[in-house]
C-alpha positions in Angstrom: 37.0 5.4 -41.5 37.7 3.7 -38.9 35.3 0.6 -37.3 35.2 -0.6 -34.0 32.4 -1.4 -31.3 32.9 -2.7 -28.2 29.6 -4.9 -27.8 30.3 -7.1 -31.6 32.7 -10.3 -31.0 34.5 -9.2 -34.2 36.5 -6.4 -32.5 37.0 -7.5 -29.0 37.2 -10.9 -28.2 35.2 -10.8 -24.8 31.6 -8.5 -25.0 31.2 -7.3 -21.9 33.3 -7.5 -18.5 36.1 -9.5 -18.7 37.9 -11.7 -15.7 41.5 -10.9 -14.7 44.5 -12.5 -16.0 41.9 -13.1 -19.1 43.5 -11.8 -22.4 41.6 -10.0 -24.6 42.2 -9.2 -27.9 40.7 -5.7 -29.6 40.4 -5.5 -33.7 39.9 -2.0 -35.6 39.1 -1.9 -39.0 40.5 0.4 -41.3 43.8 1.4 -43.1 46.5 3.0 -41.5 49.6 3.4 -40.9 50.2 3.2 -37.0 48.0 2.7 -34.4 47.9 2.5 -30.4 45.5 1.0 -27.5 45.7 3.8 -24.6 44.1 2.2 -21.6 43.9 3.9 -17.8 43.1 2.1 -14.9 40.3 4.5 -12.4 42.1 5.0 -9.0 46.2 5.2 -9.8 46.5 8.1 -10.9 45.1 7.8 -14.4 48.4 6.7 -15.9 47.6 5.6 -18.8 49.3 2.6 -20.8 49.7 3.2 -24.5 49.9 -0.7 -26.5 51.1 -0.3 -30.0 48.8 -2.3 -32.4 49.6 -5.0 -34.7 48.6 -3.9 -38.4 47.3 -7.0 -40.1 44.7 -7.6 -43.2 42.1 -4.9 -43.2 43.2 -3.2 -39.6 44.9 -3.4 -36.4 44.4 -5.7 -33.4 46.0 -5.8 -30.1 46.1 -8.1 -27.2 45.9 -6.8 -23.6 45.8 -9.7 -20.0 44.7 -7.0 -17.3 45.5 -8.9 -13.3 43.7 -7.5 -11.1 40.0 -6.1 -10.8 38.7 -2.6 -11.5 37.4 0.1 -13.9 39.6 0.7 -17.0 39.3 3.3 -19.6 40.5 3.4 -23.0 40.2 4.7 -26.7 43.1 4.9 -29.6 45.3 7.1 -31.4 45.3 6.0 -35.3 47.9 7.7 -37.4 48.0 10.6 -34.3 43.9 11.0 -34.1 42.0 10.3 -30.9 39.4 7.7 -31.3 36.3 7.5 -28.8 33.0 5.8 -28.1 30.3 7.7 -30.2 27.7 6.3 -27.4 26.7 4.0 -28.6 29.9 1.7 -28.5 31.3 2.6 -31.8 34.1 4.2 -32.7 33.9 8.0 -33.5 37.1 10.9 -33.7 37.3 12.4 -30.6 34.7 10.6 -28.2 34.6 9.6 -24.7 36.8 6.8 -23.4 35.3 3.5 -24.2 34.4 1.6 -20.3 35.5 -2.0 -19.8 35.0 -3.7 -16.5 37.3 -6.1 -15.1 36.7 -8.6 -12.6 37.3 -11.7 -10.3 35.9 -14.6 -8.9 32.5 -16.5 -9.7 28.9 -15.3 -10.4 26.7 -17.2 -9.1 23.6 -17.1 -11.4 19.7 -18.2 -12.2 18.7 -20.2 -14.2 16.7 -18.0 -16.4 13.1 -18.3 -16.8 10.9 -15.6 -15.4 10.8 -13.8 -11.5 7.8 -13.2 -9.9 7.6 -10.3 -7.9 5.2 -10.5 -4.4 3.8 -7.7 -2.4 3.0 -10.5 0.2 -0.1 -7.7 2.0 -1.6 -7.5 -1.6 -1.4 -10.9 -3.7 -3.6 -13.7 -2.5 -5.2 -14.0 1.1 -6.7 -17.4 3.0 -7.9 -18.0 6.5 -8.1 -14.8 9.1 -5.9 -12.1 9.2 -3.8 -11.8 12.4 -4.7 -8.3 13.4 -2.6 -6.7 16.2 -0.7 -3.0 17.3 -3.2 -1.4 16.0 -3.7 -2.5 12.3 -6.6 -1.6 10.1 -7.7 -4.0 8.1 -9.3 -3.5 4.1 -11.2 -6.2 3.4 -12.3 -5.1 0.3 -9.6 -6.4 -1.8 -10.8 -4.2 -4.9 -10.5 -0.5 -2.8 -7.8 1.6 -3.6 -5.1 1.8 -0.8 -5.2 4.3 2.1 -2.3 7.0 1.3 -3.3 9.7 4.5 -2.2 9.2 8.1 -4.5 6.4 10.4 -5.8 8.4 14.1 -2.7 7.8 15.4 -0.9 9.8 12.7 1.2 6.5 10.9 0.9 5.4 7.6 0.6 2.5 6.0 -1.2 0.8 8.6 -3.9 -0.4 6.3 -3.8 -3.9 6.0 -5.3 -5.9 3.2 -4.7 -9.7 4.4 -2.6 -11.5 2.1 -0.9 -14.0 3.1 1.4 -16.8 2.6 -0.7 -19.6 2.5 -2.6 -17.1 -0.1 0.8 -17.3 -2.4 1.3 -21.5 -2.1 -2.2 -22.0 -3.5 -1.9 -19.8 -6.6 1.5 -21.6 -7.6 -0.1 -23.4 -9.9 -1.1 -20.2 -11.3 2.2 -18.9 -11.3 3.9 -22.0 -13.1 1.7 -21.6 -15.7 3.4 -17.8 -15.9 6.3 -20.1 -16.8 7.7 -18.3 -13.2 10.9 -19.8 -12.1 11.6 -17.1 -8.9 9.3 -15.7 -6.5 10.8 -12.4 -4.8 9.2 -12.1 -2.1 8.6 -8.3 -0.2 9.5 -8.1 2.9 8.0 -11.1 5.3 9.7 -10.4 8.7 7.9 -9.1 11.7 7.3 -5.4 11.3 4.8 -2.5 11.9 3.7 -1.2 8.4 1.6 -3.2 5.3 5.4 -2.6 3.4 7.8 -4.5 6.1 10.7 -2.2 5.2 10.8 -1.3 8.8 11.6 -5.0 10.2 10.6 -5.7 13.7 12.3 -8.9 13.9 14.4 -10.7 11.7 13.5 -13.9 13.1 10.0 -13.8 12.4 7.6 -14.2 9.9 5.2 -11.3 10.6 1.8 -13.4 12.5 -0.3 -11.8 9.9 1.5 -13.1 7.3 1.5 -17.0 8.8 3.9 -19.1 10.5 7.0 -20.8 10.2 4.6 -24.0 8.8 3.4 -22.0 6.6 7.0 -20.9 4.8 8.0 -24.5 4.8 5.1 -25.2 3.1 5.5 -22.4 0.3 9.3 -23.6 0.3 8.4 -27.4 -0.6 5.5 -27.0 -2.6 6.9 -23.8 -4.5 10.2 -26.5 -5.3 7.9 -29.0 -6.5 6.7 -27.0 -9.4 10.4 -25.9 -9.5 10.3 -22.4 -7.7 12.8 -21.0 -6.1 12.4 -18.0 -3.5 14.0 -15.0 -3.6 13.6 -12.9 -0.1 14.0 -9.1 0.5 17.2 -8.3 2.9 16.5 -5.2 4.5 19.6 -4.6 5.7 20.9 -0.8 5.8 17.7 -0.2 8.7 15.0 -1.1 10.9 12.3 -0.3 12.0 11.8 2.4 15.4 9.5 -0.1 16.4 11.9 -3.2 16.9 12.9 -5.5 19.4 16.5 -3.8 18.3 15.9 0.1 18.5 12.1 -0.3 21.2 11.6 3.1 21.0 7.8 2.5 21.8 8.4 -0.4 24.7 6.4 -3.1 22.5 8.9 -5.3 22.7 10.1 -7.3 25.7 14.0 -6.7 24.9 16.1 -3.6 26.1 16.1 -1.7 22.8 19.1 1.0 21.6 17.0 3.7 22.1 15.7 2.9 25.8 19.3 2.6 27.6 23.3 2.8 26.6 23.1 -0.7 27.8 21.5 -2.2 25.3 23.4 -4.4 23.8 21.9 -3.1 20.2 23.8 -0.2 21.3 26.6 0.6 18.6 23.8 -1.1 15.9 22.8 2.7 15.6 24.1 6.2 15.2 23.1 9.0 17.6 23.6 11.9 17.2 22.1 13.4 20.4 20.9 10.2 22.4 18.0 9.2 22.4 16.1 11.4 20.4 18.3 12.3 17.1 19.5 9.8 15.4 20.6 8.8 11.7 17.8 7.6 10.1 17.0 6.5 6.3 16.3 9.6 4.3 15.0 11.3 7.5 11.9 8.6 8.1 12.5 8.3 11.6 10.2 5.4 11.7 13.6 3.6 9.8 16.6 4.3 11.9 19.5 3.5 9.8 22.3 1.2 11.0 25.7 1.5 11.1 26.5 -2.1 9.4 30.1 -2.7 10.1 29.6 -2.6 13.9 30.3 -6.0 15.0 27.4 -7.1 16.9 24.9 -6.3 13.6 27.8 -8.3 11.9 27.7 -10.8 14.3 23.8 -11.2 14.4 23.4 -10.6 10.0 26.5 -12.8 9.8 27.6 -14.7 11.9 27.4 -18.5 12.3 23.4 -19.6 12.9 22.8 -15.9 12.3 20.2 -13.8 10.5 21.3 -15.0 7.1 22.8 -18.5 7.8 19.4 -19.1 9.3 17.0 -18.4 6.5 19.4 -20.1 4.0 18.8 -23.5 5.7 15.0 -22.5 5.7 15.6 -23.3 1.8 15.3 -20.2 0.1 17.2 -19.6 -3.2 19.1 -16.2 -2.6 18.6 -12.5 -1.8 17.2 -9.1 -2.9 19.6 -6.5 -1.2 17.3 -4.0 -0.8 18.8 -0.2 -1.2 22.4 -2.1 -1.7 23.5 1.6 -2.4 23.3 2.0 1.4 25.1 -1.2 2.1 29.3 -0.8 2.5 31.6 -2.9 0.8 32.7 -4.4 4.1 29.2 -5.6 4.3 28.5 -6.6 1.2 31.9 -8.3 0.9 30.8 -10.2 4.0 27.8 -11.3 3.2 28.9 -12.9 0.1 31.6 -15.0 2.1 29.0 -16.1 4.6 25.9 -16.7 1.7 26.2 -19.6 -1.2 23.0 -18.2 -2.6 22.5 -15.6 -5.3 22.7 -11.8 -4.2 20.9 -9.4 -6.4 21.5 -5.8 -5.2 18.5 -3.0 -5.2 20.4 -0.5 -8.1 18.5 2.4 -10.0 21.5 2.6 -12.3 24.5 1.4 -14.3 26.0 -0.8 -11.8 29.0 -1.1 -13.4 29.9 2.5 -13.4 28.1 3.6 -10.2 29.2 6.2 -7.8 27.6 6.5 -4.9 28.8 8.0 -1.2 31.9 9.7 -2.4 33.5 6.2 -4.3 32.8 3.8 -7.0 30.6 0.8 -6.4 32.8 -2.6 -7.2 29.2 -4.6 -7.5 29.9 -6.8 -10.4 33.7 -7.4 -9.5 33.2 -10.4 -8.5 33.2 -9.8 -4.3 29.8 -8.5 -3.9 26.7 -9.0 -5.9 25.5 -11.3 -8.9 22.8 -9.1 -10.4 20.7 -6.0 -9.9 17.6 -4.8 -10.3 17.6 -3.5 -14.0 15.8 -0.1 -13.9 17.8 1.7 -17.0 15.8 -1.2 -19.0 12.8 0.1 -18.1 13.2 3.8 -18.1 14.7 2.9 -21.9 11.6 0.7 -22.9 9.3 3.7 -21.7 10.8 6.2 -23.4 11.0 4.2 -27.2 7.1 3.2 -26.7 6.2 6.7 -26.2 8.5 8.8 -27.8 8.7 6.0 -31.1 12.4 7.3 -31.1 14.5 4.4 -29.7 18.0 6.7 -29.3 17.8 5.6 -25.1 16.6 2.2 -25.7 19.7 2.0 -28.1 22.0 3.5 -25.6 21.0 1.8 -22.9 21.2 -1.5 -24.2 24.9 -1.4 -26.1 26.3 0.2 -22.9 25.2 -2.6 -20.7 26.0 -5.5 -22.7 29.5 -3.7 -23.0 29.9 -3.0 -18.9 28.3 -6.0 -17.6 30.0 -9.8 -17.2 27.4 -11.4 -19.7 27.3 -13.7 -16.6 25.9 -11.3 -14.7 23.0 -10.6 -17.0 21.9 -13.8 -15.6 20.7 -12.9 -12.1 19.9 -9.1 -13.6 16.0 -8.5 -12.9 14.6 -6.4 -15.3 11.7 -5.1 -14.8 9.0 -2.8 -15.7 6.7 -2.4 -12.4 8.3 -2.7 -8.9 6.5 -1.8 -5.4 8.0 1.9 -6.2 7.2 3.0 -9.1 4.5 3.5 -11.5 2.7 0.3 -13.1 3.5 0.4 -16.2 0.0 0.2 -17.2 -0.4 3.7 -16.3 3.3 4.7 -17.4 2.4 3.4 -21.2 -1.1 5.8 -20.7 -1.0 8.8 -22.7 -3.5 10.4 -19.5 -2.3 13.5 -17.9 -0.5 12.7 -14.2 -2.5 13.6 -11.7 -0.8 16.7 -9.6 -1.7 15.4 -6.2 -1.9 12.1 -4.1 -5.7 12.9 -3.8 -5.8 13.1 -7.9 -4.1 9.6 -7.8 -6.6 7.7 -5.3 -9.4 8.9 -7.7 -7.7 8.2 -11.0 -9.7 6.1 -13.2 -7.3 5.2 -16.7 -9.0 6.2 -19.4 -7.0 4.3 -22.2 -6.5 1.3 -21.0 -7.2 -0.7 -24.3 -4.1 0.9 -25.6 -1.9 0.8 -22.8 -2.8 -2.7 -23.1 -1.5 -2.8 -26.6 1.3 -1.0 -26.4 2.0 -3.4 -22.5 2.6 -6.0 -24.8 5.1 -4.9 -26.8 7.0 -3.4 -24.1 6.7 -7.2 -21.9 7.8 -8.8 -25.1 11.3 -6.6 -25.1 11.4 -7.2 -21.3 11.1 -10.7 -22.2 13.7 -10.3 -24.6 16.0 -8.4 -23.4 19.4 -10.1 -21.8 18.7 -10.5 -17.7 15.6 -12.1 -15.8 12.0 -10.8 -16.9 10.8 -9.7 -13.6 6.7 -9.4 -13.4 5.4 -7.3 -10.6 2.1 -9.1 -9.3 -1.1 -8.3 -11.3 0.7 -6.3 -14.4 -0.3 -9.7 -16.0 -3.7 -9.0 -14.8 -4.2 -5.8 -15.6 -3.6 -3.2 -12.7 -2.9 0.1 -13.3 -1.7 2.9 -10.5 0.2 5.9 -10.0 3.5 5.5 -7.5 3.1 4.3 -4.2 1.1 3.0 -2.6 -1.6 3.5 -5.4 1.1 0.6 -7.7 0.4 -1.3 -4.4 -3.1 -2.3 -5.2 -4.2 -6.4 -4.1 -4.2 -8.2 -7.1 -7.8 -8.3 -9.3 -9.0 -12.2 -8.5 -11.9 -12.6 -10.9 -11.7 -9.3 -12.8 -7.9 -10.7 -14.2 -7.7 -9.1 -18.0 -7.7 -12.2 -19.8 -5.7 -11.3 -22.9 -2.9 -9.9 -20.7 -2.8 -13.5 -18.8 -2.5 -15.1 -22.5 -0.7 -12.8 -23.5 2.8 -13.5 -20.2 1.8 -17.3 -20.0 2.9 -17.2 -23.8 5.7 -15.3 -22.9 6.7 -17.3 -20.1 6.7 -20.5 -22.4 8.8 -18.8 -25.0 11.1 -18.0 -22.1 11.1 -22.2 -21.4 11.4 -23.1 -25.0 14.4 -21.0 -25.7 16.0 -20.9 -22.2 19.7 -21.7 -23.8 19.2 -18.6 -26.0 18.3 -15.7 -23.6 21.4 -17.1 -21.7 23.2 -16.6 -24.6 24.7 -13.5 -26.7 23.1 -9.9 -27.8 23.1 -7.7 -30.6 21.8 -4.9 -30.6 21.0 -4.1 -34.8 18.6 -1.3 -35.1 18.0 0.4 -38.8 16.7 3.5 -37.2 14.9 5.3 -34.5 11.9 3.7 -34.9 12.4 0.4 -35.2 14.5 -1.5 -33.0 16.2 -4.9 -33.8 17.9 -7.7 -31.4 19.2 -10.6 -31.8 19.7 -13.1 -29.1 21.9 -16.4 -29.7 23.5 -19.4 -28.2 25.4 -20.0 -31.4 22.4 -22.5 -32.6 19.8 -20.8 -32.5 18.8 -17.2 -33.8 16.1 -15.1 -32.0 15.6 -11.8 -33.2 13.1 -8.9 -31.6 11.6 -6.6 -34.3 9.8 -4.2 -33.3 8.4 -1.5 -35.7 7.5 1.8 -34.8 6.9 3.8 -37.6 4.2 4.0 -40.2 6.5 1.6 -42.6 6.1 -2.2 -43.3 9.6 -4.0 -42.2 10.1 -7.5 -42.9 11.5 -9.9 -40.1 13.4 -13.2 -41.8 12.5 -16.2 -40.4 9.9 -18.3 -38.1 7.4 -15.7 -36.2 7.5 -17.6 -32.8 6.2 -14.7 -31.1 4.3 -11.5 -32.9 2.0 -9.2 -31.8 -0.1 -6.5 -34.1 -1.3 -3.7 -31.6 -2.4 0.3 -32.3 -1.6 1.4 -35.2 1.3 1.6 -36.3 2.8 -0.8 -33.4 3.9 -3.8 -33.9 6.1 -6.7 -33.2 7.5 -9.8 -33.4 10.3 -12.3 -32.5 11.3 -14.9 -35.3 13.5 -17.4 -35.3 16.5 -19.0 -37.4 19.5 -21.0 -37.6 23.1 -19.3 -37.2 24.1 -18.1 -40.0 20.7 -17.4 -41.4 19.7 -13.6 -41.6 
């Protein structure tokens, strides 16, 4: 029987993506007569290269040096029999090819800690809202967001009045949660409450505040060692924008108004001016031709949008719908930007295939990290099914595929503005069949779901990557998908138990920052028990989550533990490197 695990440094000298021109040594344990490594690069005709392996004490070894970035596939042939990957990154007879990402250049990582995501309209309000352009004001912060169109047929026109000053006023609270970055959903002028329909990239939406308010937020956050990450929505604009200007509300010559518009080449008209390509068919979101000269210069030129906001002192960008940004734009953006770039990617970003080609997100010339939805889905699956198969598979796959430094900028989410709140995702309540049912929904199993959330968040905070906490999850907000996941933060009605829990998690991230920047090893003994070890080479932290009816001992000093709804329990234990 032969043994090889691509996530084990005893078998693979570099776990994860490997840098071009860096030697990579592989070791297969077991006895045999003859072994070969068969390596293929995607895009080069799938022509395999055979590397003879050298017999050593206990198995076979080979060292290869790949000189160009790309996605590679490999398997072994030992004594005439093919061996590949078993679904958990370990060796099996037959099996699929192992995957190896090769990258060039350097990643620009975040410094760890905790990211806190805020939808600015729904977090905290200070001062009177600046209502304009038919906006509807909802003064009751405990109201359920409206899901029907307004009297003019427009959606998302209800505003709760959250502001930049409100965020600044809560910085001490965020610092107590261990927050090191605030990721803001769009703040630029726009018609809707979500502001993904940009009206003017140069202006902060007046309802959120002023340039002075934003500068104050940057300065006060910096005093608390908190950076601000902005949402870069570069794949589309709003139809109600100074660039498209469908309704003539802006003092500009928009692309919709005239073929002489300086913004005409930004858009793709199929029957001018009434038919044009739009994001997922929403006419309010006309798609942008990101590689047009005018758009590239406006966004990425000297003194352009990216340059001017970075000079304001932000810490990074989260790139909306990165799948829809062409490679040429992404690479030009990386050359222009000096900050961390995190792309919205919902799948494995190393293997992502979209719009007819394999994406190059993590090869060193585009992104530094991504939004990590695969971990979210796997954690929920584990806690709802008492089966860690998907979680183990996902962890091992991403640890194998992603460059290790990339994990320092991966946003590990449990909820976002696009998904069901995690407290509801962990509920056993039946899912309403329509929006009316979702609006009327009152979660019946809050206490039980809170205990599951404590386990889910503990996993989230220990996995490789940076935990991204969606505002209000720590306060007990619940709700189904958009817009019901976008309720206002429940100031005065927070779940105190959860606040204490998340505060302790944030402190754990601070206390063991070097460990959470270190290696990852998945050691689960059964489907109902998930075990993960993190290490910086000196200290080991071992997460043990037991969903079985049997007792599982966790060796070492317990630094974080939860006992939840029977039979759930979890703990993070600390031990010196070399001890079990």
